[in-house]
N, C-alpha and C positions, 0 to 999 in steps of 0.2 A: 437194405435200407436205401431208398432213393433220395438223392440230394436235389430237392426241388428248390428252385429259386423263387423268391418273392416277386410280386409284380413290380415292385420298386427296383429290384435287381435286374429284371428283364428290361425294364424301361431304360435303365442306366446302360446296359449292354447295347441296346439299339442305338442310343445316342452316341455312345463311344464308337460303334461301327460306322455310323453316319459321319462323324467327325474324322475318323481315320480315312474314309473314302474321300472326303473333301480335301484332306491334307495331301493324299496321293495325287489327286487331280491338280492341286495347286503346285505340287512339286514338279509334276510333268510340265505344266505350263511355264514354271520358272526355268526349267531346263531348256525348253524350247526357246524362250525369250533370251536366255543367256547365249544360246547358239546363234540366234539371229543377231544379237549384239556383237558377238565375235566376228561374224561374217561382215557386218557393216563396218566395223573397225578396220578389217582387212581392205575393204573397198575404199575407205577413206585414205588409208596409207598408200594404196596404189594410185589414187587420184592425186594425192599430195606429191608423190614421186613423179608422176607425169607432169604436173604443174612445174615442179622444179626443173625437169628436163626441158620443158618448153621455154621457161624463162631463160635458161642457159642458152638455148638456141636463139632466142630473140636477141640476147646480149651479143652473141657472136655475129649475128646478121647486122646488127647496128655497127659493130666494129668493122665489118667487111665493107660497109657502104662507103666509107671514107678512104679506102685503100686502093692503090693502083691494082689492076687486074693480076699482074704477075705475082705481086706480094700476096694477094688474096689466095691465089691458087697454091702457093707454097704453104701458107698458113693452114689452109683446108687440108692439104696433104699431111702436114704435121699433126693436125688434130686427129685425122683418121688413123695415123700410125700410133698415136698415143692411145686412142680408144681401143685399137686392136691389141696393144700391149697390155692394157688394163684388163681386157677380156681374157687374155691368156693367163695373166696372173690370177684372175678369179678362178679359172679352171684349175690351175695348180693348187690353189687354196682348197677347192672342193676335193681334189684328190688327196691332199694331205689330211683333211678332216676325216675322210673315209678310213684312212689308216690310223687315225687317232694321233696324228702328229701335232695338229693344231687344236 
């Protein structure tokens, strides 16, 4: 005995296949847009960090404008030493994270 489907059943199957295809295409488009959104958010965060750093430098430069040269040189050296120390601490933090300490 053959199980023949009615014309109505066949039409329904065609419609269902059409909608499934459309759903898959929309899901792919959604995934692509989600990835694009994540990439843009990363770009925004990087730009905001750069703006923060530039504002910090502008503030430092404004402070340096009113200082005698010798005091300015000392302060710049201190800032460099502080930045180097922070970089070193950041490296230690990365090492600790790799070993699961932090």
